[in-house]
C-alpha positions in Angstrom: -29.0 -67.9 87.2 -29.5 -67.8 83.5 -32.6 -65.6 83.9 -30.7 -63.3 86.2 -27.7 -62.9 83.8 -30.1 -62.4 80.9 -32.0 -59.7 82.7 -28.8 -57.9 83.8 -27.5 -57.9 80.2 -30.8 -56.7 78.9 -31.0 -53.9 81.5 -27.4 -52.7 80.7 -28.1 -52.8 77.0 -31.4 -50.9 77.5 -29.6 -48.0 79.1 -27.2 -47.6 76.2 -29.5 -48.5 73.3 -30.2 -44.9 72.5 -27.9 -41.8 72.8 -24.9 -44.0 73.7 -22.4 -41.1 73.7 -24.6 -38.8 75.7 -25.3 -41.5 78.4 -21.7 -42.6 78.6 -20.7 -39.0 79.1 -23.3 -38.6 81.9 -22.1 -41.8 83.5 -18.5 -40.6 83.4 -19.6 -37.3 84.9 -21.4 -39.1 87.7 -18.3 -41.1 88.5 -16.3 -37.8 88.6 -18.9 -36.3 90.9 -18.8 -39.4 93.1 -15.0 -38.9 93.4 -15.4 -35.2 94.2 -18.0 -35.8 96.9 -16.0 -38.7 98.4 -13.0 -36.3 98.6 -15.2 -33.7 100.3 -16.5 -36.1 102.9 -12.9 -37.4 103.4 -11.8 -33.8 104.1 -14.7 -33.3 106.6 -14.0 -36.6 108.4 -10.3 -35.6 108.6 -11.3 -32.2 110.1 -13.6 -33.8 112.6 -10.9 -36.4 113.5 -8.2 -33.7 114.0 -10.5 -31.5 116.1 -10.7 -28.7 113.5 -13.4 -26.0 113.0 -16.2 -28.6 112.6 -18.4 -29.1 115.7 -19.5 -32.5 114.6 -17.7 -35.6 115.6 -16.7 -38.5 113.2 -19.7 -40.7 114.2 -22.0 -37.7 113.6 -20.6 -37.2 110.1 -20.9 -40.9 109.3 -24.5 -40.7 110.5 -25.2 -37.7 108.2 -23.6 -39.6 105.3 -25.9 -42.6 105.9 -28.9 -40.3 106.2 -28.0 -38.5 103.0 -27.9 -41.8 101.2 -31.2 -42.9 102.6 -32.9 -39.6 101.7 -31.5 -39.4 98.1 -32.4 -43.0 97.2 -36.0 -42.6 98.4 -36.5 -39.1 97.0 -35.1 -40.0 93.6 -38.3 -42.1 93.0 -40.6 -39.1 93.7 -38.7 -36.0 92.8 -38.5 -34.2 90.4 -41.2 -36.6 89.2 -42.5 -40.0 90.1 -40.5 -42.9 88.5 -42.4 -46.1 88.1 -41.1 -49.4 89.5 -39.2 -51.2 86.8 -41.2 -54.0 85.2 -38.3 -56.4 84.6 -40.3 -59.6 84.5 -43.9 -59.5 83.3 -46.6 -60.9 85.6 -47.7 -63.6 83.1 -44.2 -65.0 82.8 -44.3 -68.6 84.3 -41.9 -68.3 87.2 -42.2 -68.9 90.9 -42.9 -65.7 92.9 -39.8 -66.0 95.0 -37.5 -66.4 92.0 -39.2 -63.5 90.3 -38.8 -61.3 93.4 -35.2 -62.2 93.9 -34.3 -61.6 90.3 -36.1 -58.2 90.1 -34.5 -56.9 93.3 -31.0 -57.9 92.1 -31.5 -56.5 88.6 -32.8 -53.2 89.9 -29.3 -52.6 91.4 -27.9 -52.8 87.8 -28.3 -49.1 87.1 -26.1 -46.1 86.6 -27.4 -44.5 89.8 -26.3 -47.4 92.0 -23.1 -47.7 90.1 -22.3 -44.1 91.0 -23.4 -44.6 94.6 -21.1 -47.7 94.9 -18.2 -45.6 93.4 -18.8 -42.9 96.0 -18.7 -45.5 98.9 -15.6 -47.2 97.4 -13.7 -43.9 96.9 -14.6 -42.8 100.4 -13.4 -46.2 101.8 -10.1 -45.9 100.0 -9.4 -42.2 100.8 -10.6 -41.9 104.4 -9.0 -43.8 107.3 -12.0 -43.0 109.5 -14.3 -44.8 107.1 -13.5 -48.4 107.8 -15.0 -51.8 106.9 -17.7 -51.6 109.5 -18.8 -48.1 108.3 -18.8 -49.3 104.7 -20.9 -52.4 105.5 -23.4 -50.2 107.4 -23.7 -47.8 104.5 -24.4 -50.7 102.2 -27.1 -51.9 104.5 -28.6 -48.4 104.5 -28.6 -48.4 100.7 -30.4 -51.7 100.6 -32.9 -50.6 103.2 -33.6 -47.4 101.3 -34.1 -49.3 98.0 -36.5 -51.8 99.7 -38.4 -48.8 101.2 -38.8 -47.2 97.8 -40.0 -50.5 96.3 -42.6 -50.8 99.1 -43.9 -47.3 98.5 -44.1 -48.0 94.7 -46.2 -51.1 95.3 -48.7 -49.1 97.4 -48.8 -46.4 94.7 -49.1 -48.6 91.6 -51.0 -51.7 92.7 -54.3 -52.5 94.4 -53.7 -53.8 97.9 -55.7 -56.7 99.4 -55.8 -55.3 102.9 -57.4 -58.4 104.5 -55.2 -61.0 102.8 -52.9 -63.2 104.9 -49.9 -62.0 102.9 -50.5 -58.4 103.9 -50.7 -59.4 107.6 -47.4 -61.4 107.2 -45.9 -58.3 105.6 -47.1 -56.1 108.5 -45.6 -58.5 111.1 -42.2 -58.5 109.3 -42.3 -54.7 108.9 -43.1 -54.4 112.6 -40.1 -56.6 113.5 -37.9 -54.3 111.4 -39.3 -51.1 113.0 -38.8 -52.6 116.5 -35.2 -53.4 115.8 -34.5 -50.0 114.2 -36.2 -48.2 117.1 -33.8 -49.9 119.4 -30.6 -49.4 117.3 -31.0 -47.2 114.1 -29.2 -48.6 111.2 -27.9 -45.2 110.0 -26.1 -44.6 113.4 -22.5 -45.9 113.0 -21.3 -48.7 115.3 -18.0 -50.7 115.3 -19.7 -53.6 117.2 -20.1 -56.6 114.9 -23.0 -57.9 117.0 -24.9 -54.7 116.1 -24.1 -55.3 112.4 -25.6 -58.7 112.7 -28.7 -57.2 114.2 -29.0 -54.8 111.3 -28.6 -57.6 108.8 -31.4 -59.5 110.6 -33.6 -56.4 110.5 -32.9 -56.0 106.8 -33.9 -59.6 106.3 -37.2 -59.0 108.0 -37.8 -55.9 105.8 -37.0 -57.7 102.6 -39.4 -60.5 103.6 -42.1 -57.8 104.3 -41.6 -56.4 100.8 -41.9 -59.9 99.3 -45.2 -60.6 101.1 -46.4 -57.1 100.3 -46.0 -57.8 96.6 -47.9 -61.1 97.0 -50.7 -59.2 98.7 -51.0 -56.7 95.8 -53.1 -57.5 92.8 -53.0 -56.2 89.3 -52.1 -52.6 88.5 -54.7 -49.9 89.1 -56.8 -49.3 86.1 -58.2 -46.1 84.8 -61.7 -45.2 86.1 -63.4 -42.5 84.1 -65.6 -40.1 86.0 -66.5 -37.0 84.0 -67.6 -33.7 85.4 -69.7 -32.1 82.8 -71.8 -29.7 84.9 -72.0 -26.4 83.0 -71.7 -24.5 86.3 -68.3 -25.9 86.8 -65.4 -23.9 85.3 -63.5 -25.3 82.4 -60.3 -25.3 84.5 -62.0 -27.5 87.1 -63.3 -29.9 84.5 -59.9 -30.3 83.0 -58.5 -31.1 86.4 -61.4 -33.5 87.3 -61.7 -35.4 84.0 -58.0 -36.1 83.3 -57.5 -38.9 85.8 -53.8 -39.5 85.2 -52.9 -35.8 85.5 -55.1 -35.4 88.5 -53.5 -38.4 90.2 -50.0 -37.2 89.5 -50.8 -33.7 90.8 -52.5 -35.0 93.9 -49.5 -37.3 94.5 -47.1 -34.4 94.1 -49.2 -32.2 96.5 -49.3 -35.0 99.1 -45.6 -35.4 98.8 -45.1 -31.6 99.3 -47.5 -31.7 102.3 -45.5 -34.4 103.9 -42.3 -32.3 103.6 -44.1 -29.2 105.0 -45.6 -31.3 107.8 -42.1 -32.6 108.7 -40.8 -29.1 108.9 -43.8 -28.1 111.0 -43.2 -31.0 113.4 -39.5 -30.0 113.8 -40.6 -26.4 114.5 -43.1 -27.4 117.1 -40.7 -29.7 118.9 -37.4 -27.7 118.7 -38.4 -24.2 117.6 -36.2 -24.3 114.5 -37.2 -24.9 110.9 -35.8 -27.7 108.9 -35.6 -25.4 105.9 -33.1 -23.2 107.8 -30.8 -26.2 108.3 -31.1 -27.7 104.9 -31.4 -24.9 102.3 -32.4 -27.2 99.4 -35.6 -28.0 101.3 -36.9 -24.6 100.3 -37.8 -26.1 96.9 -40.8 -27.7 98.5 -42.2 -24.3 99.6 -42.9 -23.0 96.0 -45.0 -24.5 93.2 -42.1 -26.4 91.7 -43.7 -29.9 92.2 -46.8 -29.3 90.0 -44.5 -28.1 87.2 -42.0 -31.0 87.3 -44.8 -33.5 87.6 -47.2 -32.3 84.9 -47.0 -28.7 83.6 -43.5 -29.0 82.1 -45.4 -31.2 79.6 -48.9 -29.6 79.5 -49.6 -30.7 75.9 -48.5 -34.2 76.6 -51.3 -34.5 79.1 -53.8 -32.2 77.5 -53.0 -32.9 73.8 -56.7 -32.8 72.8 -57.0 -29.3 74.3 -54.0 -28.2 72.2 -55.4 -29.8 69.1 -58.7 -28.0 69.6 -57.0 -24.7 69.9 -54.8 -25.4 66.9 -57.8 -26.4 64.7 -59.3 -23.0 65.6 -57.4 -19.8 65.2 -54.3 -21.1 66.9 -53.0 -17.6 67.7 -50.3 -17.0 70.3 -52.9 -15.6 72.7 -55.0 -18.8 72.3 -52.0 -21.0 73.0 -51.0 -19.1 76.1 -54.7 -19.0 77.3 -55.0 -22.8 76.8 -51.7 -23.4 78.6 -52.8 -21.5 81.6 -56.3 -23.0 81.7 -55.4 -26.5 83.2 -52.9 -24.8 85.6 -55.5 -22.7 87.5 -56.9 -25.3 89.9 -53.7 -27.2 90.8 -51.9 -23.9 91.3 -54.7 -22.7 93.6 -54.5 -25.9 95.6 -50.7 -25.6 95.9 -51.1 -21.9 97.0 -53.6 -22.8 99.7 -51.4 -25.5 101.0 -48.3 -23.2 101.1 -50.0 -20.3 102.7 -51.7 -22.4 105.3 -48.2 -23.6 106.2 -47.0 -20.0 106.3 -49.9 -18.8 108.4 -49.6 -21.5 111.1 -45.9 -22.5 111.2 -43.6 -20.1 109.4 -45.1 -16.6 109.6 -41.5 -15.3 110.5 -40.5 -15.8 106.9 -43.9 -14.8 105.4 -42.6 -11.9 103.3 -39.8 -13.9 101.8 -42.1 -16.9 101.0 -44.8 -14.7 99.4 -42.3 -12.9 97.2 -40.5 -16.1 96.3 -43.8 -17.9 95.5 -45.0 -15.1 93.2 -41.6 -14.9 91.5 -41.7 -18.7 91.1 -45.0 -18.5 89.3 -43.7 -15.8 87.0 -40.6 -17.8 86.2 -41.9 -21.4 86.1 -45.1 -20.7 84.1 -43.3 -19.4 81.0 -40.7 -22.1 81.3 -43.5 -24.7 81.5 -45.1 -23.3 78.3 -41.7 -23.4 76.6 -41.0 -27.0 77.7 -44.5 -28.1 76.5 -43.8 -26.7 73.1 -40.2 -27.5 72.6 -39.9 -30.8 74.4 -43.3 -32.6 74.4 -43.6 -36.2 75.5 -46.6 -38.4 74.7 -48.6 -39.5 77.7 -50.7 -42.7 77.5 -53.2 -43.1 80.3 -55.1 -46.3 79.5 -53.7 -48.2 82.5 -52.7 -46.5 85.7 -49.1 -45.7 85.2 -46.9 -43.2 86.9 -43.6 -42.5 85.1 -41.3 -39.6 84.3 -43.6 -38.0 81.8 -41.8 -34.6 81.6 -38.5 -33.6 80.1 -35.6 -34.2 82.5 -33.7 -31.3 80.9 -36.5 -28.8 81.7 -37.2 -30.3 85.1 -33.6 -29.7 86.2 -33.7 -26.3 84.5 -36.8 -25.5 86.6 -35.0 -26.7 89.7 -31.9 -24.6 89.0 -33.9 -21.4 88.3 -36.1 -21.9 91.3 -33.0 -22.5 93.5 -31.9 -19.0 92.6 -35.1 -17.6 94.0 -34.2 -18.4 97.6 -30.8 -16.7 97.4 -32.3 -13.6 99.2 -32.0 -15.7 102.3 -28.3 -14.9 102.1 -28.7 -11.2 101.6 -31.8 -9.0 100.8 -29.9 -7.3 98.0 -30.2 -10.5 96.0 -33.9 -9.8 95.5 -32.6 -7.9 92.5 -32.2 -11.3 90.8 -36.0 -11.7 90.7 -36.7 -9.1 87.9 -33.8 -10.6 85.9 -35.1 -14.1 86.1 -38.7 -13.1 85.4 -37.6 -11.0 82.4 -35.3 -13.8 81.1 -38.2 -16.3 81.3 -40.6 -14.1 79.4 -38.0 -13.1 76.9 -37.4 -16.8 76.2 -41.1 -17.4 75.9 -41.5 -14.7 73.3 -38.6 -16.1 71.4 -40.2 -19.6 71.3 -43.6 -18.2 70.4 -42.1 -16.4 67.4 -41.0 -19.8 66.1 -44.2 -21.6 67.1 -45.2 -22.1 63.4 -42.2 -24.4 63.1 -42.6 -26.1 66.5 -46.2 -27.0 66.1 -45.5 -29.5 63.3 -43.0 -31.3 65.5 -45.4 -31.0 68.4 -48.1 -32.8 66.5 -45.7 -35.5 65.4 -44.5 -36.1 68.9 -48.0 -36.3 70.4 -49.8 -38.3 67.8 -47.2 -40.4 65.9 -47.7 -43.2 68.4 -51.3 -43.5 67.3 -50.4 -43.7 63.6 
């Protein structure tokens, strides 16, 4: 108990150790948004209960609410960039594995995000008569399940797995029991039967046990393995992609994540004839090249700082800086384009014109923004040990998301294609403004990238 309380206090203090006013303001804004969304869902539930304009019933809206929570909690670990599993207790700390696992799981819920989620559920429970105790309990079980799912995925990403170990087989058996129960009665589907709630609790218990055994089956974190490509016949862009293992892993991880989303839409299209993107407009973000920018190229010089230093020790002209910024982008952008246009060719040729125009406009908007972010807000990247973390600026990541979201407004009306020249022109205008001040920025850039080695 003392270890748990100490870890909780340390985690809370860590969130507010720097930029206290800014983070307190963001937390307050999150609570306000939680209240606003709870009011919105209360209104929708009331409309469904009164038989208003909504076609969905109350159970369907509650199911959508649970699915929304499930998706947001899992996706927050991978988008806009991968977030590493919190290392609350170091592996060398002398503590039993079960106590370490229990403490880490409980402390991970001590975060602003889950505080905002709990506020949303509490406000919804207080405001909506249709959202009773059983629905609240089921939503809490969904939140716990989503968090354990995210932890399991993070273990697979960050640690080496001993596939033949007895703990892995025990984890597989427990996970199979969870899947079997969920296939029979999905947890996100609302039910007022308390026996069903008990079944869901038992299923969650199996899933937590599976996550515990999975961590025992995992060994030390993945370590960096250097394999250089120095063939002169290979392009410099390919060698930059091949030789920087951390950047390559993050880019491949982002592309695989995008491929999963596109495959999900393709599966829905083949089964039902409708696209998932047409039902959930925000999913269009995965059609463009947004992922490779939010993962790596909003911080190009953080990953390729030696390239920047080489250019700077030479002439260091604006043209050289832009050329060096585009050089590492070539191969990942080509891979992303091949993935996207393969999806368009086989599964979404009806929207081919829109997707092609949006993709080209996204390149012309996000590339200048990525160069600006790399100059104005660089973050040092250390790649000695395999480590995924949020290595790009959150501010510029969300700016990229906001600008890219404007690019699929022509889905509403073709006249909104007129926004494309404005966005592209604004991005290049901002790039020119930053490059004019590059002489002042480069000193801060050097300090940000190399002060950790001083």
